[in-house]
N, C-alpha and C positions, 0 to 999 in steps of 0.2 A: 268716259268709262277710265279714261288712264289717268286724268288728272284726278279724279275721286281715288282712287286706289292710292296715290300719291298723297293727297291731301290726307287721308287716313293715316297713311304710315307716319307723313311729318308729324302728325299730331299724337300718334305713339310713343314716338322716337322722344319729342317733346315731352309728352307725361312722363314718360321714364328717365329723361333726364331731372324734372322737375322732382320728382320720387324721391331721387337719391341726394338731393340738395335738402339738408334738415332744415325743418320747418322754426323762422326766424320772424314771425310777423311783426313788423314797425323796428324790428332791429337794422342797423346801419353793418355793412361787412365789418368781420374783424379788422382791427386797426390798433396799434399799441396804443395803451390808455395815455391819458396826459401825465405829466409828473404831478406830483401833488408838490403844494407850496414849500412844503418844508425840503423835499428833493429841489427844489430849485436854488433856494437859499444855499443849500447845501453844497450843490454845483459850483455856483458863484464864490461861496465865500473860500471854498478849497481852491478853486482853480487861481484866485489871487493871491492866496496864501502861499501856495506852492512856489507863485512866481517871484514873491517877495524872498522866501526860503533861498530858492536857487540863485537870486542876485546876491545874498549875503553868503552863500558856498565860493560864489565863484569870483567876488571881488577880492582883489590882494589884499590879504592883512595889514602890508605895510600901506596900503591908504587907506586905511578904516579912518582916519583923524582927518581924512581930507574934507573940506568945506568950500563950497564955490566962493565965498563970501565970508566976512567976518559975521554977519546977521545972523548965519542960518546953521541949522545942524551940520555935525559931521556925518559922515556915513554911519558910523558906529552908534551916533546919539537917534538919526532917524530908524535902525533897527530896533533899540532898546526903547523906542518912543513905540512902534508898532506892537513891540512883543508886551509893553504893558497894556496897551488897549486890548490884545487879545485876551488876557488877564482880565481886564474889565468885563470884558463881553462875558467870559465865563463864570465869574462871580456872580455879574448881576442875573443871567438866566440860572444860576443856582438859586437865585435870593440871599446872596452875600453880600455885605458891605464891603467897599472899597473906595477910598479917597481918590476921587479923580484930579486931585491938584498935584496929586504927585507924576502925572503927565508922562514918565518915561520910568524904565528901572533904572537903579543908582548904578552911576559909572562905576563905584568902588567895586560892586558887587558881580559885575559883568564888564570887566577890564580889558577882554580877548575877543579875539573873532569867535575861538572855541567856545569859550560860554556865551557870547551872544549868539551864536548858530543854535547852541543846545538850547538855550531858553526860546528862543523863537520858535524852533521847532516844537518844544514839548507845550508851549502854550497855544500855539497852532493845532496841535493834536487834542489837545485837552477839551478846546473849546469846541472843535468839530465832533468830537465825541459827546460834547454836551447837545448841540444840534440836532445831531442824530436822533436825538431822545425828546425832540418836541415832536407835537402834535402834528399830522399831516397835515392838518390846516391850521396852523399857529396864528392867535391873535393877532390883530394888526400891532397891537404894541409891542408883541414879542417879537413879530415880524420886523419892524423898523428897526429894533435893537440889530440885527443881523444886517439888515438892511445898510442902515447908518455905517456901520463898522467895516464893511464889505466895501463901501465907497470911500471909505477912510485910509483903507490899507492900500487901495488902487490910488489914490492920491499920492500917497506917500512912495509907492512903487514908481509912478511917473517920475517923481523928484529924484528917484535914485537911477531912474535911468540916465537921466542927463547927468549925474556924476558918473557914471560909466562913461559917456561920450566926454565930457570934457577931460577925463582920464585918457580919450585914445583907445577905448575900449569898448567894442562891441556888446551888447547887452544880449544875453541868452534866446530871448524870445524873437531878436531881428538877426539871429545868424543864420545864413543856409544851413539846408538840412542834409547838404550834399555831401 
């Protein structure tokens, strides 16, 4: 008899507990929903863009004309190149034409660290704003545009990290947070 009473009490407690839980037939427990493809692209685009900007801001202006060997771009040329392709992405995303043969911003218009950094920040911000306007699930063609140039910026970021190291400077992302 005692076991029967405990069984009834246990069932009643279980029923009350279940009644307190909202009915969610066929649904998994709440969890943060997966980000949209646009949001994933945006996170990657801004992360590498901000790393490049940080390199540009912290590299000594006196070393902006440094190049490891004669056949490669100077540090400043690398940044003018990345800024140009940020502009290319922006214009392409807007459906505007831009001549890819240009390949980098003109040195005559962007001769100083201040002008280069300002343009790099501006092109990154403008392209980022354009990416934020994309559909949550952009077409493969649109996603490819952002992926291609996110990777492109990452390649140049890696090159510029080497420029830092060759000049005896620890890149910002490699510094201790202490």
